[in-house]
Each structure stands twice: as structure tokens, then as C-alpha cells.
C-alpha positions, -999 to 999 in steps of 0.1 A, spaced: -848 -120 -788 -824 -99 -797 -813 -65 -790 -802 -44 -815 -777 -16 -805 -798 14 -802 -825 -1 -780 -792 -9 -753 -784 35 -753 -815 41 -749 -818 62 -723 -851 60 -714 -850 22 -706 -823 18 -675 -835 59 -666 -815 82 -672 -807 96 -634 -798 60 -629 -767 64 -659 -761 98 -639 -757 75 -607 -735 45 -622 -712 70 -641 -702 85 -614 -698 64 -587 -671 51 -621 -658 75 -619 -648 78 -585 -634 41 -586 -616 52 -615 -602 85 -591 -595 60 -561 -579 32 -587 -557 63 -597 -545 77 -568 -540 40 -552 -520 32 -585 -502 63 -577 -494 51 -545 -485 24 -555 -457 32 -580 -444 55 -551 -440 23 -528 -423 7 -564 -401 41 -571 -386 39 -527 -384 2 -527 -359 5 -566 -341 32 -548 -335 8 -511 -323 -22 -535 -298 5 -555 -286 16 -519 -282 -14 -504 -263 -29 -534 -235 -1 -537 -233 -11 -497 -231 -46 -504 -206 -36 -535 -184 -17 -507 -186 -39 -484 -176 -69 -507 -145 -48 -515 -136 -45 -481 -139 -82 -476 -114 -85 -503 -93 -63 -495 -88 -76 -458 -85 -112 -476 -54 -100 -499 -38 -83 -469 -41 -113 -451 -28 -135 -470 -4 -119 -486 33 -128 -478 63 -105 -480 92 -104 -500 118 -114 -500 132 -79 -498 111 -71 -469 120 -105 -453 155 -97 -453 150 -61 -443 127 -77 -410 152 -107 -403 181 -71 -406 158 -54 -379 156 -84 -355 196 -88 -350 204 -50 -348 172 -48 -318 189 -83 -305 225 -66 -308 212 -35 -291 202 -50 -264 228 -70 -256 249 -36 -257 228 -21 -235 228 -51 -209 268 -48 -214 267 -12 -206 247 -23 -177 271 -50 -159 300 -29 -174 286 -2 -156 276 -19 -125 313 -41 -124 339 -17 -116 357 -15 -80 341 18 -58 370 48 -68 391 40 -30 395 5 -43 406 12 -65 434 41 -58 443 11 -29 450 -7 -55 473 18 -76 494 28 -45 495 -6 -44 511 -12 -76 524 19 -81 536 38 -47 549 68 -56 513 74 -81 502 111 -76 465 99 -84 440 116 -59 405 99 -47 389 124 -70 409 118 -104 402 79 -99 362 91 -92 359 109 -122 376 81 -144 353 54 -130 324 74 -140 343 76 -175 345 44 -181 306 37 -170 290 60 -190 278 86 -164 295 120 -177 284 156 -162 298 169 -199 
């Protein structure tokens, strides 16, 4: 039994209203598939945008990590090392000088004791207690000028 093309296309075989119904259903299905396709295309586009953002963030973070690693692994050059050593020596010298100044100031005798020692060595000295106190202030570095 072979059927010809003209027999398949005859509307009275299936019924005109049935074909119209099937055609309507197919059109609805095509519309739904198009809408779903558009939705999936939008999701794909959004996912690609997120992927690009993630890649950019990863690259930035990688650059920051490499920069930090470089900073930690860098060794100071010889000139910098020499300067750091010199700064340390100068700071130690300054601290020693400050300590010496404090010790010198605290080791000075009382003005009255010093005046008595002066009078003991030079009986005719015309220095007074105020003069000796002023001299001690000058030596102690606490001038009020």
C-alpha cells in the first residue's frame, strides 16, 4: 500500500479543524520554545558576565599576592643595609649620650657643698651661693634662657 503525496495532503483525510488545532498547538509550542530559548540565552549571557568578573577578580588578587610575595622576599641592597646599620649605631650613640647627660646632671653636688669646697680651697673667693647654683644649672643643661 503506497500512498501518494496528494493523498497525504488532502484535508478531508484528517479533517480541517484537526489540522488547525494541531497547527495552533505547534505554534504555541514554538512560541514557548522561543521564550525558553531567550531565557536560557539571557542566563548564559549573565553567567558569562559573572565569569568575566570572577576572572578579573582572580587576576587582581593574583597580582596582589605576587606583589606581597615580592615584598617579603626582597633583600635590602647593600647601601640600604649600610644605612640601616648606621642609623642603628647613631640611635645607640644618642641613647648613650642621653644616659650620660642624665648621669652627669644627677652626679653634680649641691650648690652649698660645692661652695664650701671652693671656700676650702680658695679662702678669698668672692663667689656666692647663687653664683654656684647658676653654674650648676649651666653644667646640668637646664638653662632658663
